[in-house]
C-alpha positions in Angstrom: 95.5 93.0 87.4 94.2 96.5 86.8 96.9 98.6 85.0 96.9 102.3 85.4 99.1 105.4 85.2 99.3 108.2 87.8 100.7 111.7 87.4 100.1 115.3 88.6 99.1 118.4 86.7 100.9 121.7 87.6 97.9 122.9 89.6 98.2 119.9 91.9 95.4 117.7 90.5 96.3 114.0 90.8 95.3 112.1 87.6 94.9 108.3 87.2 94.3 106.8 83.8 93.1 103.3 83.0 92.9 102.3 79.4 90.5 99.5 78.3 89.9 99.8 74.6 87.7 96.6 74.7 84.8 98.7 75.9 83.0 101.5 74.2 82.4 103.5 77.3 84.4 105.9 79.5 84.1 106.6 83.2 85.2 109.8 84.8 85.5 109.9 88.6 86.4 113.1 90.6 87.1 112.5 94.3 87.6 115.5 96.6 89.3 114.7 99.9 86.7 116.4 102.0 83.8 114.9 104.1 81.8 115.7 107.1 84.9 115.3 109.3 86.2 118.6 107.8 83.2 120.7 108.9 82.8 123.2 111.7 80.9 121.6 114.5 78.6 124.7 114.5 77.9 124.4 110.8 77.5 120.7 109.9 76.1 119.1 106.7 78.1 121.4 104.4 80.0 118.6 102.6 76.7 116.8 101.8 75.0 120.0 100.8 77.9 120.8 98.5 77.4 117.5 96.8 73.9 118.7 95.8 75.2 122.2 94.9 77.7 120.7 92.4 74.7 119.8 90.2 73.2 123.2 90.4 75.2 124.9 87.7 78.9 126.0 87.3 80.4 129.3 86.1 80.0 128.6 82.4 77.4 125.8 82.4 74.0 126.7 83.8 72.8 123.1 83.8 74.9 120.0 84.5 72.5 117.2 83.7 71.1 118.3 80.3 74.3 118.2 78.2 75.4 114.9 79.9 72.0 113.3 79.1 72.2 114.6 75.5 75.6 112.8 75.2 74.1 109.6 76.5 75.7 109.8 79.9 74.7 109.0 83.5 76.0 110.4 86.7 75.8 110.4 90.5 77.7 111.3 93.6 78.0 110.5 97.3 79.4 112.0 100.5 80.9 110.2 103.4 82.6 111.2 106.6 85.9 111.4 104.7 85.4 112.1 101.0 83.0 113.5 98.4 82.9 111.5 95.2 81.4 112.4 91.8 81.2 109.9 88.9 79.8 109.6 85.4 79.8 107.2 82.5 79.2 108.1 78.8 80.0 106.8 75.3 83.8 106.8 74.7 83.4 109.2 71.8 81.8 111.7 74.2 84.7 111.8 76.7 85.2 115.6 76.2 81.6 116.3 77.3 82.3 114.6 80.6 85.7 116.4 81.1 84.2 119.7 80.1 81.4 119.4 82.7 83.7 118.2 85.6 86.4 120.8 84.9 84.0 123.7 84.8 82.5 122.9 88.2 86.0 122.4 89.6 86.9 125.8 88.2 84.0 127.5 90.0 80.4 127.1 90.8 77.7 129.6 89.7 77.2 130.6 93.4 73.6 131.8 93.1 71.2 132.4 95.9 68.5 130.6 94.0 70.6 127.5 93.6 71.5 127.5 97.2 67.9 127.8 98.4 66.8 125.1 96.1 69.4 122.6 97.3 68.9 123.6 100.9 65.3 122.7 100.5 66.2 119.3 98.9 68.7 118.5 101.7 66.2 119.5 104.5 63.6 117.3 102.9 66.1 114.4 102.7 66.9 115.0 106.4 63.3 114.7 107.3 62.5 111.7 105.1 65.5 109.5 105.7 66.4 110.4 109.2 63.5 111.9 111.1 60.3 110.4 109.6 61.6 107.0 108.6 61.4 104.2 111.2 64.8 103.8 112.9 66.2 106.6 110.7 67.6 108.6 113.6 69.5 105.7 115.2 72.9 106.9 114.3 72.0 110.5 115.0 71.6 109.3 118.5 74.6 107.0 118.6 77.3 109.1 117.1 77.5 112.0 119.6 77.6 109.5 122.5 80.1 107.1 120.9 82.4 109.9 119.8 83.4 112.6 122.3 85.7 114.8 120.3 86.3 113.5 116.8 84.0 115.0 114.1 82.6 111.5 113.4 80.2 112.4 116.2 77.8 113.9 113.6 76.4 112.3 110.5 77.1 113.4 106.9 73.6 114.9 106.7 74.5 117.1 109.6 73.7 117.5 113.3 70.5 119.4 112.9 68.3 120.9 110.2 69.0 124.3 111.6 72.6 124.1 110.5 71.5 123.6 106.8 68.9 126.4 107.2 71.5 129.0 108.2 74.1 128.3 105.5 74.9 131.4 103.5 76.5 132.0 100.1 79.6 133.2 101.9 79.8 129.9 103.8 79.5 128.0 100.5 82.2 130.1 98.8 84.6 129.6 101.7 84.0 125.9 101.7 84.6 125.6 97.9 87.8 127.6 97.8 89.3 125.8 100.8 88.4 122.2 99.9 87.5 122.0 96.2 91.0 122.7 95.0 92.6 120.7 92.2 95.3 119.9 94.7 92.7 118.3 97.0 91.2 116.1 94.3 91.9 112.9 92.3 90.6 112.6 88.7 90.3 109.1 87.3 89.5 108.4 83.6 88.9 104.8 82.7 87.6 103.1 79.6 87.8 102.8 75.8 90.0 105.8 74.9 93.7 105.5 74.2 95.7 106.7 77.2 97.7 109.3 75.2 94.5 110.8 74.0 93.2 110.8 77.6 96.3 112.7 78.7 95.9 115.4 76.1 92.2 115.9 76.9 92.8 116.0 80.7 95.5 118.7 80.2 93.1 120.6 77.8 90.2 120.7 80.2 91.9 120.7 83.6 95.4 122.1 83.1 94.3 125.8 83.2 92.4 125.6 86.5 94.4 127.6 89.0 96.0 126.1 92.0 94.1 126.9 95.3 95.5 126.5 98.8 93.9 123.7 100.8 92.7 124.4 104.3 95.0 122.8 106.8 93.3 121.0 109.6 94.4 119.0 112.6 91.6 116.7 113.7 91.3 115.7 117.4 92.1 112.1 118.3 89.3 110.2 120.0 90.4 109.2 123.5 90.0 105.5 124.6 86.6 104.7 126.0 86.7 103.0 129.4 83.1 102.5 130.3 80.1 100.9 128.5 77.6 103.5 127.2 73.9 102.9 126.8 71.1 104.8 125.1 67.4 104.2 125.3 65.0 105.6 122.6 61.3 105.2 122.3 59.8 105.8 118.9 56.7 104.9 116.8 58.2 101.7 115.4 56.8 98.1 115.1 59.6 96.1 116.9 62.6 96.6 119.1 66.0 97.3 117.4 69.4 96.7 118.9 72.6 98.6 117.9 76.0 98.0 119.4 79.0 100.0 118.2 82.7 99.3 119.1 85.6 101.6 118.6 88.0 100.2 116.1 91.2 101.5 114.3 91.4 103.4 111.1 91.3 101.7 107.7 95.1 101.6 107.2 95.7 99.9 110.6 97.2 96.5 110.8 94.1 95.1 112.5 91.6 96.4 109.9 91.5 93.3 107.8 90.8 91.1 110.8 88.1 93.4 112.1 86.5 93.5 108.7 86.6 89.7 108.3 85.2 89.4 111.8 82.0 91.2 110.7 81.8 89.1 107.6 82.1 85.9 109.6 79.4 87.1 111.9 76.8 88.3 109.4 77.8 88.1 105.7 75.2 85.8 104.1 72.9 83.0 105.2 75.8 80.8 106.3 77.2 83.4 108.7 77.2 82.7 112.4 74.7 85.3 113.5 72.2 84.6 110.7 72.1 80.9 111.4 71.8 81.3 115.2 69.7 84.5 115.5 67.4 84.1 112.5 67.2 80.3 111.8 67.9 78.5 115.1 66.5 80.7 118.0 64.3 82.9 115.7 65.0 85.7 118.3 65.7 88.2 115.5 63.9 89.2 112.3 67.1 90.6 110.8 70.7 90.9 111.8 73.8 92.6 110.4 77.4 93.4 111.3 79.7 95.7 109.4 82.9 97.7 109.7 82.5 101.4 108.7 86.0 101.5 107.0 86.6 105.1 108.2 89.8 106.8 107.4 90.3 107.7 111.1 89.5 105.4 114.0 85.9 104.6 113.7 83.2 102.0 114.4 82.3 98.4 114.0 78.5 97.8 114.4 76.2 94.9 115.1 72.5 95.6 114.7 69.3 93.5 114.7 65.5 93.8 114.8 64.2 91.7 117.6 61.2 89.4 117.5 58.3 90.7 119.7 58.4 87.5 121.7 61.9 88.2 123.1 63.7 90.8 125.2 66.9 92.8 124.8 68.5 90.7 127.6 67.7 87.5 125.8 69.0 88.8 122.5 72.3 90.0 124.1 72.7 86.6 125.8 72.5 84.9 122.4 74.7 87.5 120.7 77.4 86.9 123.3 77.0 83.2 122.8 77.6 83.5 119.1 80.7 85.7 119.5 82.1 83.4 122.2 81.5 80.3 120.0 83.2 82.0 117.0 86.1 82.9 119.3 86.5 79.2 120.3 85.8 77.5 116.9 86.8 79.8 114.1 89.0 77.9 111.6 91.4 78.7 108.8 88.9 77.0 106.4 86.1 79.3 107.5 88.3 82.4 107.0 89.4 81.1 103.6 85.8 80.5 102.4 85.0 84.1 103.4 88.0 85.4 101.6 87.1 83.4 98.5 83.6 85.1 98.6 85.1 88.6 99.0 87.6 88.0 96.2 84.8 86.8 93.9 82.7 89.9 94.7 85.7 92.2 94.1 86.5 90.6 90.7 82.9 90.8 89.6 82.7 94.4 90.7 85.8 95.4 88.6 84.2 94.1 85.4 82.8 97.6 84.8 84.9 100.7 84.0 82.8 102.7 86.4 83.7 100.5 89.4 87.3 100.5 88.3 87.4 104.3 88.1 85.7 104.7 91.5 87.9 102.0 93.2 91.1 103.6 91.9 90.0 107.0 93.3 88.9 105.6 96.7 92.0 103.5 97.2 94.2 106.5 96.2 92.4 108.6 98.8 93.3 105.9 101.4 96.9 106.1 100.4 97.6 103.8 97.5 95.7 103.4 94.2 97.4 100.0 93.7 95.3 98.6 96.6 92.8 97.9 93.8 95.1 95.0 93.0 96.6 94.2 96.5 93.8 95.1 99.0 93.2 91.5 99.9 96.8 90.5 100.7 96.4 91.3 104.4 93.0 89.5 104.4 94.6 86.2 103.2 97.1 86.5 106.1 94.4 86.7 108.8 94.5 83.6 111.1 92.1 82.3 113.7 94.4 83.9 116.3 94.0 87.3 114.6 90.2 87.0 114.9 90.5 86.1 118.5 92.9 89.0 119.1 90.5 91.6 117.6 87.6 90.2 119.6 89.7 90.5 122.8 91.0 93.9 121.9 87.9 95.7 120.6 84.7 93.7 121.4 84.9 94.6 125.1 81.9 96.0 127.0 83.8 99.1 128.1 84.6 99.8 124.4 81.0 99.8 123.3 78.0 102.0 122.9 74.6 100.3 122.8 71.3 101.8 121.6 68.1 100.1 122.8 65.5 101.3 120.3 62.0 100.3 121.2 58.3 101.0 120.4 56.6 103.7 122.4 54.8 102.3 125.5 
């Protein structure tokens, strides 16, 4: 059981504290409830660009990394479709250094043209290396705008196009910051070896004076049902064919989420999974196979992907894939589901042995709707039955609910 306390500052900042005096470290996690889904379709990639800008200097601190490193700390961040998350760890006696750094950039960034140009160049290079010049890197740049018609999940967090990053101005950045990087749009988690009452005093000291800022109100479009199978064909300079199939599935808080998530684990989590044993070991039709639920906050995607051995065709692979899904449908048992739940529970318990993971999980679960999910997230998973697995296969793994990318070497 992870114990924690939650409260709000006067400026709207949500604070979650977890005391663990058995460790000599402290973790600080600041989650902003803004991701690529909050962007303008004509100016995408801003949320991810902003993640980089947050390390480029704030109003009173020209360099973020240097004082943190001098204090013996480490940091990183990530952007998703739904959130942007910043986290750091440092010795417990250096907690004020971390709070000072995070509070100053929540207060205001430096907003210099030099920093903007530097970070734009970094993001553009990342776009090229990870998405355009890497084999199979553009797969979901191709899938998203076909799979999603109206919801902003139709573009990746990196953005739709490099030109969007190139045209970002300082005014765009300031507008994004003041609309979304408000204390009232953030959750601060402090976890580790500092007494909770001391944490409270230091949080108030460093974050209490940051002014409240209005959050931009948005109504995101609801993705309509898909009634026809969609197919994409791409030819690239790659060694073997790759197969990607995406299905529309409900949001993370939906009653079917646990069954959908367990379905992907039963299919492809580990060497005892159905797809691995059949596709890799038995038929040898694939060189790799994976299945995963994106866990998006709005209705999103469930994906099955594979690299196909050069001796086989897409049709042959799809035949075997359908065979595995149908076999799972007919033979999935309570024991198989329980074994997978045991594995997931073990992974979660191991993950929460570090204060950094505890801090991050508290922040993420809070952004979903309830920080106590860190203790209760698996309850709906334990309730999943074979009939639930069959129900989500019937409901979501239908051809008319899918988008398939056939990614092949150039002829």
